[in-house]
N, C-alpha and C positions, 0 to 999 in steps of 0.2 A: 807414650801412654797419652799422648795428648787427643781430647775427644771419648775418653774411657768411661765408663758407667761405673764408679767405684764404689760401692758401701761398705761405710766402714762401721762394722758393729763393734763397741765400747763395752767391756761390760762394768755391769752396775751391780752392786751387792747390796742386798737390803737384808740382811740377818738383825731378824726385829728379836725382842727380850724374851717371846716366847718360845724360842728355839730354832733350830736348821729348818723346819715344815716354812718357815716365812723368809728363806730365802730365794731369791730371783735374780734372773737377768735378763736386761731388756739391751736391747740395740738403739742407744739413746743418742747416738751425732750421729747424723746421716749426710755425707756428701750429697748423695742425687738418690730422692727420695724413690718409690715406687712409684710409677704411675697405674693406678687401680682403672680396672674395664667401665667402674659406675663412674669415675670421673670423667671418663670421655664419652659419656650415654650425656650426665648435666652439660655440658662444652656442647655435643651437638646440639642439643635441645635448646640452649642458649641462641646459638649460631640461626636456628631455624627461626625464632621468635623476632629475630633483628633484621635478617633477609626476608622474611614470607608476613612478618606481621601475625596479630592474633587469631588470624582467620585460618590457620592452618591449624588453630586446637579450637574451632568452633565447633558445637553439638549440634546433631543430627537433631532437624527441629522436631516437635512434636506433631503426632497425626493430624488431621483436622476431624473437627468434631462429626459423628456419624449422624446428628440430629439436624444441623444448618451446615449449609457450604459457605464457610465465610472468608472472605477474600483475602487472598496472603499479604500478610502485612511488610510493609517497603522496609529497606534495612535504614534503621537511624543511628547515625553515627555518634550523636548527642547522646543515647540510650546508654546505659551501662549493660556489658556484655553477661548474658546468661552462663555462670559459671556452673562445671559438674560437682556434683556431691562430694565435700572431702571426706565422707565417709567410707567410700568406695576407693580402695587401694587399685592403683591405675598408673602405668608408666606415662610419661607428659608426651612421650611419642611413640606411637604406635607401630606394633611390630609387624611387617608384612605377614606373620603368619598367627591367621586370626584367634587361633586358640591359646596363640600367648597373652592375648588382650583380654582375654576372659577373668572375671574378678575371681579372687581366690574361695569363696564361698563355691561357683559351679567348680572347680576341678576337687574340692576335698570330700567330695561325696563317691566313693568308690563303689562300684555297683557290687560285689563281693568281697568279702571281708576273706584275710590270706594271713599267713602268718608273718611275723617280722622277717626283715632281709629279703621280702620276695616283691618282684615287681608287680602292680596292681593296676587296673583299668579304671579311670573314670568315667562316667556318664559324658562327657563331653570327648571322649576319647584320648585323655591323656595318660600318658603312665608315669607312676610315679613308684619311689624308692621307699618302702616303710624299714626303718629302722630299729632296731631294738637297743637303747643305750646302754641298758643292764649285761647285754652280753660280753662274757671276754671271749677276748678274739687271741688265739695263741700260732705263731710262725713258728712252726716246728721243720728242722732238719733231723734228717734218719742214717743213720750209718750203722755198718757193720764193723763187726769185730776188727777189720782190716783195714778202716775207716773209708768204707765204699759206699757212695751215697746210693740208699735205696726209694725205690719210687715205684713200688707196686703192691702198697699197704693199702688195707679196706679202713673203713672206720671202724668196725671190729677188733679190729688190733691194736687199738688204742685205749690208753686206761688216763687219766685225769685224775687229781687232786689236789683238792686243796686245802691248809691249814690242816692233811690229814684226812679231809674227809673227800670220801666217791663224789664224782663230779658225772652225770649224765651228758654227754657230746650231742649236741642238738644242730649242727651246721660240720659240713666235711666238704673239705675240697683239695684237690692233687694239681693244680693247674699253675704254669707260668703267668700269675698275674704280675702289671705294672707295679713300679715302685718309685716313691718321690727318695731320692737319696740327698746325701752332704757329705760333699770330699773335703777331708780336712787335709791340709798338708804343712806340716811344718817350717816356716819359715827364719826361723835361727839361724844366726852367724853359721852355725856346724853344717847346715844343711846345704851350703852353698854349692859344692863339690857334687852334690848328688840328687841335685832339682833336676836334671836332665833326664834321669833315667826314671827317679817318681815319674816325672810331668808323662812321658811314655808310659808309662805301665797303668798308670790315671787313665788315660786316654783310648788304651786298650780293654780294660775292662766294661767301661761304658760303648766300645762297639759290640762289646762281647754281651752285653745286656738285654735287654727287651726292650724295641725299639720306639715304645710308647712311654718308657721310663725317662723321668727328667731329675736332674741334678743340676746341684749348685755349688760353690768353689769358694771356698775359704781357707786364705792365707793366713795363720797365725805365728805369730813370734811373742812378742809381752803384751799386742794390741791382737782381735781377730778382725779380717779383713773382709766383707763379703765381695768378692773381685767379679764374680760373676751369681745372677740368679737365677731363678730354676728355669731350664731351658732342655730341649732335647737335642741340640743343633751342637752337633761337635765342633764346627770352627769356634762357635763362641765359648765353649768349653776350655777351647784349646788356648785362649788369649787369657782367658780367666787363669788361666794357670801358669801363663809367661808374666803375671805382674806379680814378679817376686823380688825383694832385695835382700835377701836372706841377712838378716842381722840382728843384734840385741836379743832376747832371754825365750823361752819356752813359756806358754799361758795356756796350756795346755785343757786343763781340767774349765776355766773361763771359756774357752774356745768352743769346748765339744758340750757346755749348757747352754749358750747362745744358740750354737747349733740347732739343737734338740728346739728350743723354742722355734725356731725359725719353721723348720720342720714342721713343728704342732700346729702353727698360723699358717702356713703357706701352703704346704702339700698340699695337692690335688689327691693323690692316693695315701689309700687306707693302711698300705703296710710301706713301712719307712725305715730306712736304713741309714748308719754313719760310718764312715768309711777315714779310720783316723791313720795318717803316716808321719811316724816322727823317727827322731835318730835318738833321742835320751828321756830325762824324766824332766816334769816339772818344777820348774824353778820361779814363776812371776805369779801362778795365779791367786785371787782375790777367795776363791772360792777353795773349799780341801776338794777329794777325791770321794770322801761320804758324802757330801753336800752335791756332789756332781751327780752322781749314783741316783741320789733323791728325786734330784729335779729331773733327770730322763724319767724315771719310774715314774712318777707322776705325772710327766707328760703324754702316760700310753705307753713310753719306752720303744723308741726305732731300737732296731738290732745294732748292735755295735760291733763292726768288724774293724781290725788294727794291725799294720804292718810297722813292727818294730825294728827299726835298723841299728841294732846297737853292736854291733861287730867293730873292736877296735876302740869303745866308750871306756871310762872308768868301771872296773868291775862293780863298786858298790853305785855308781847313779845306773850301770846296767840294769843290776838285781831289783834295785825300786822301780824303774822305769817297767819293768818286765812282768812286775808282780802289778802296777797301776793297771797296765793295757789285757793283761790279764781278767783282772778283778770289774774293768768295766764290759767287757766281751762276755765272758762265762755270763754274767747278772743281769743281760739282756736276750740272750742266746745266739750270741755270735762265738766270734774266734778269734784267737789274737795268734797272728803269724809273726816266725823271725829267722828270715833269712841269713846265710850264714854270708853272704856277699850279694853287691849290685844287681847283680847276673840273674839273682833268683826271683827278685821284684817284680817281673812281667807276669813270670808262671804263675807267682804266687794271686796277684792281681784276678787273673782270668779263672783261675779255682774259686776267688769270693766270687765273681760274677755266675758260677755254675754253682755256686751252693744259693747265693741267693734266688736262683731261678728254680731249685729242686728243692721248692720247701710245700708241705702239708699246711692246710692253716685249718685250725679247728674252732669249733665256738662251743660256749656251753654257758647256763645262766648258773649262778652260783647259788648253793644255797644257803648263803647268808646274805640279807638283806642289805642292800646300798645304802639305807642310814650310817649304818656300822662301818666306823671309820676304820685305819689301821692300814700297814702293810699286810698284805695276804700271800701265805708261800704256795706257790705252785710246784705240782711234780705232773710229768708225761711220762710215761713208760708204753712202748712197742713190744710186741711178740707174735709170730706169724711161721707156718712153718718152713722147715729146707731153710732158715735164715741165720739161724744160730741165734747168739747176743746182738740187738742191736740198740744201739745207743740215741737216744732223741736229746737234741740240743734248744732249746727251749729258753723263754726269760723264766728267772727261778721266781717272781711274783710279781706284783701289783699293788696300786693303791686305787680302791674304787672310786668312779668318776661320781661327783657330786648331782644328784640328779634332781631338780626342783619337787617339791610336793606334790604340784599339783599336776606334774606330766607323772610320775612314780602313780598317782592313784588314777590317772586316766588310762595308762597301761594295765594295771589290773584290771580295770572294767573290760577292756577289750577281748 
């Protein structure tokens, strides 16, 4: 593992006296921190200043007066340099694309108003996407009574209820959209002989997914290690899967909560997924199952898929592990699989890939104001001619996102 970039995510639980809502999970200790693009831009700007001097950032001189021709003033290095206004937001290094260098106000005046979620064109020719933060977005998988995926439904075939109240669907899509995915693999001692088959299945899942997906790899035992950050590179993911030593205990809840946090902060795609592969019940987490589920729901909820390798396990532990995995998956709209042997893991992983790519995306505006806190239950049903009974899998509920009062007022006026 020489030279390998390994980020360790250590679970830190902060359960304040106010209750479970204050539970938090942080990646507090980092072996090698992620380097952000903004950091590169600052380094580039500093190098330009050091190499080329202040003249790189000199501003265009004002035009000559129209009343009299004034001779050009010779540059005097002893005089202070004219600085740009600090009230204007601009990058220190100009972009080769002229429109990127325009002040924000020039880009914020759309020529025509449009509904939220639509791309709009500004006077400068820049296209921006307006999003409605109050919209509830659901990823829905529909199967028939034989568990076959159904992909020919229309908006009118769906019905949505929130806390028992019918909702109006305002956006609908059936398309293979890219996802941000976290792959979590049990690294405890009991997994040693299973890792080769599991790693192969995980890679096959990625290969069968949308080529624009991004994924990260977490190997967890008593701690969770981010052994490969977000990437679409198969080789990098394979190297991340290979960084395991299969020892110690199983802190699955902590790993799930930390990975959901990583998805929320670093994932580029709005559609997000967690895949958990484990062979036993949690026996080392600081968080409980209920706290972990609440944490995932408060983050907007990635869909959780799980594969439990529970064959040959202690019957009591197997029952508890099965119940935990089913709970995490069903609450978020995913599904839990329990293969009879390692030979079935690869086909299940590819089934998960198909399930992720074959989903409906439904959006609605809740009839409840966002200022009302608390958990809200969601139910989605589908019915269409010639299909018989249809089953819709989606998350069972959500916590509304807190919207600043000023932003909520501005949206109301639009």
